[in-house]
N, C-alpha and C positions, 0 to 999 in steps of 0.2 A: 568622135571616137578618139581622135588624137589626144585631146585634153584629158578624157577619161582614162586613157592608158598612161597618162603622165609623161607624154612625149612632147618635145619641142618641135617646132616646124622643121628645124634643121635635122633633128634625129629621124623624123619620118621621111624627110627628103632623102637622107642618106640611105635609109632602108629600102626606099622605092627606086633609088638611083635617078632622082630628078633634081632639078635646081630648087633650092629652098624657096626662091621667090614664087615658084609654081604653086607650092602649098599655100602660101599666103593668098595668091590670086584665086585658087580654087575655093578657099574658105570665105573670101569676101565676095565671091560671085563675079569677079572681074574676068575670069577665064573658066572654061569648062575642061575637065580632064579628058584625055583621049580614052578610047575603049581599053587600050593597053594599060593605062594608068589605073583605071577603075578596076581592071582585073588584078593588078598588083596590090592595090589597096585591099580588095576583098580577100586575097590570099594572105596578106599580112595580118589582117584582123580576124581571119577565119570566119568570114561571113559571106553570104552570097552577094553577087553584084546587085541582085534585085533589092536587097536590103539597103544598099548604098544609094541606089537610084530612086527607089520608091518612097523612102521615108523623108518627108519634108519637115515634119515636126521634130525639133531637137529633143523634146521631152520623150517622144516615142522612140527616137534613136537611142537615147540613153538607156531606156528600159530594155530595148532589144539587145544592146551591147552588154548590159549587166547580166541578162539572162544567158546570153551566149557564153560569157566568161564563167558563169556558175556551172553551166553544163560542162564546159571544158575542164573545170576544176574537178567535178565529180567523175568525169571520164578518167582523168589522171589517177584519182584515188582508187577507182575500180580496177584500173590496170595494175597499180602498185599492189593492191590487195591480192589480185590473181597471181602476180609474180611471187609474192610471199607464200601463198597457199601452195603453189606449184613447187617451190623450193622445199617446203616442209614435207610434201608428199614424196619428193624424190629421195630425200635423206632416209 
């Protein structure tokens, strides 16, 4: 997900408030993230921890992440449209 989001390991580490080496270790399998780090990653990418923990297949992970980002984009468009409609009705 990090690569698909266009983030470096350092950028993700900064956002999660962890050492950049931890990100490398998690990605290479040298180390497992704590439950707290899994929670922070899930919140950052707006996915459930289940998605992070259950998806072993990178291709499936990419598909899920793309789907989540598309849903997020359409939710934002829907929100913006509702704001515009509300503003027009108030005038």
